C-alpha positions in Angstrom: 162.2 295.0 82.7 159.7 295.0 79.9 156.3 294.0 81.4 154.3 294.6 78.2 155.1 292.3 75.2 153.2 291.6 71.9 149.8 293.0 71.2 149.1 294.3 74.8 151.8 297.0 74.2 149.7 298.6 71.6 146.6 298.6 73.9 148.7 300.5 76.4 149.8 303.1 74.0 146.7 304.0 72.1 143.1 303.8 73.6 140.7 301.6 71.8 138.4 303.1 69.1 135.1 304.4 70.2 132.2 302.0 69.7 129.7 303.0 67.1 126.7 305.1 67.8 123.6 303.2 68.5 119.8 304.4 68.0 118.3 303.9 71.6 114.9 305.2 70.5 112.9 305.0 67.5 111.6 308.6 68.0 107.9 307.7 67.5 106.7 310.9 69.2 104.7 311.8 66.3 103.1 308.4 66.3 102.2 308.6 70.0 100.8 312.2 69.6 98.6 311.0 66.7 97.4 308.0 68.9 96.4 310.5 71.8 94.5 312.8 69.2 92.7 309.9 67.8 91.9 308.8 71.5 90.6 312.3 72.5 88.6 312.5 69.1 86.9 309.2 69.6 86.1 310.1 73.2 84.6 313.2 72.2 82.5 311.9 69.4 81.4 309.0 71.6 80.3 311.2 74.6 78.5 313.6 72.2 76.7 310.9 70.2 75.6 309.2 73.6 74.0 312.6 74.8 72.3 312.8 71.5 70.8 309.3 71.6 69.7 309.9 75.4 67.3 312.7 74.1 65.3 309.9 72.4 63.8 308.3 75.4 64.7 305.6 78.0 65.4 302.7 75.9 67.7 304.4 73.3 69.4 306.0 76.4 70.2 302.6 78.0 71.4 301.1 74.5 73.4 304.2 74.0 75.0 304.2 77.3 75.8 300.4 77.0 77.5 301.0 73.5 79.3 304.0 74.7 80.7 302.1 77.7 82.2 299.6 75.2 83.5 302.1 72.9 85.2 303.9 75.6 86.7 300.8 77.2 88.0 300.0 73.7 89.5 303.5 73.5 91.2 302.9 77.0 92.6 299.6 75.9 94.1 301.2 72.8 95.8 303.7 74.7 97.1 301.2 77.2 98.8 299.3 74.3 97.2 295.8 74.8 96.6 295.6 71.1 100.1 296.9 70.1 102.5 294.6 68.2 105.2 293.1 70.2 108.9 293.8 69.5 111.1 290.8 69.0 114.5 290.8 70.6 
């Protein structure tokens, strides 16, 4: 008895071709590293500038700390990727 007729016979004889290779990652390690270096540099500059402004007195220290808080929160938000462009599927 011949169970395999037509195109199914060929599928049993030879395995199907391999699917094409897909890129699963865009390899943006350099971009992530550059972002981290930018964050660290911005944080260091903000802390040093705040310390320098605090030497001028009470009122400049309050203003400097308020500005530094906003800058550091912006650096944090940038690192979390809230402002990153969304990828369409």
